[in-house]
N, C-alpha and C positions, 0 to 999 in steps of 0.2 A: 907667871911659869914663860921657861928662860928656854936658851932654844935645847939644851940637852939634851930636858921633859921633854917637849913637843914634837923634837922625835922620836922619844921611847916608846910618847903614845900613837906615833903613828906609825911605826915600828909593830906593838904589838897590835894595829889598824889588822894592816897587811893583815898578820898574822891566824889573826878572828876569820880575814875571808876565804883565807887557803885552807884554813880547817873547817869553813861556810859552817859556820857557826852565830845564824842564826839572834837566837837568845837575844845574841849579847849585842848585837849591833849595833843600840838599844846605848851604844857605856860610850861609842867611837859615837858616833854620829846622832846630829842634830836636830828636833823636832819636826820645826820649820828646816831644812836641809836643802839644797840649790846645783841640781850639778846642768854645769851651760847655758845657763839662765831662768832652766826650769824647775822650777816649785814641789820641786817628788816626793817632800817630805817626808819623817825616818822610811814609815811602811813602801813610795813608789820607788827609793833609794835601797829597799830590800826587793823589793819586787826584780826590777832593772837588774840587778848584783843574780838573786837564783836562776833568771831567763841565761846571765853569760851562761854559768856554769849548764843548765842546760842546756845549750845548742854549742858548750865547749864546755867535754866532758873531762879533760884533764889541764881545764882551767890554771895557774898555778900564778901570783902578781908575786913578779919580782923585785927588788932596790935593786936600781945598778947607780945612780947619785938618788944624795939628796940633796934640800937644802933645806936649814931651819932656821926663819926669821921671825921670831914671833914676833906678829899669831900665824901667819903666814908655812905652808913648808909645802918644796916647791920641786919634784920628782921621778926623771925620767926609770919609768916600771918596764923591764925584757920583759915578754912572751915566746915562752917553747908551746904546741900545742896543733890542737889537729881541727877549727868549727868544722859545724857539724851543716852540711847544706850551704845554702849561700848567708855569708860574712860580712857585714858591710859594703855587698849588693856585689861582689866578688864568690865566681864558686867553685868553694874552696873543699869541699865536701868531702871533710875528713879530711886533707892532704895535709899535712908538716910545717907546721907555716912558726916562722920567726919573725917583731917587731919588736916598738918598742910606744908605749903612750905615754905622751908631756902631760902632767896635771900638773895644779897649781893649788890648793887645799889652801880655802880659811876657816880658821879655826875661832869658835866661838865659848869660852867659858870650861875649856880642854875637849873640847866635839867640832866634828868638820861641822863647818854651817854653808859654805860653797867650793864647788870644787868644779875652776876650768879643766878639759881636758882634751885632744884630740891624741890619735892613734893615728900612727905612718902609715894609713894607707898603701901609699904603694908600695913601700919596702912589701909588700906583695903579693902586688898588683905585676914585682921584679918573677917575685917566686914562682910563680903561676906564668 
């Protein structure tokens, strides 16, 4: 797989998330997927995302920067949303916040196998 193809797969994955097309998630995420060292599998990964959209109804994944070097994608994702209640241990309570996520995805056979990500919690703290 070349860098262009991997980038297109990743963009289709983000589109799947934004449409909340959970029945399509298996096209992009491996059955044995891991997130930040936790072996979620596809079902756990799906449950994590469904919960994210439940607590952040206006969640939208927006890629600001994508670097593709197969089998890896590195991305800076931007978010402008209003998390309900406590988010990352912070009392956001529906206030609009903007922040970034920095993520590295390792693909295996055209599917996400491993994700390492970190959210810019300090930026949310500054806005609160």
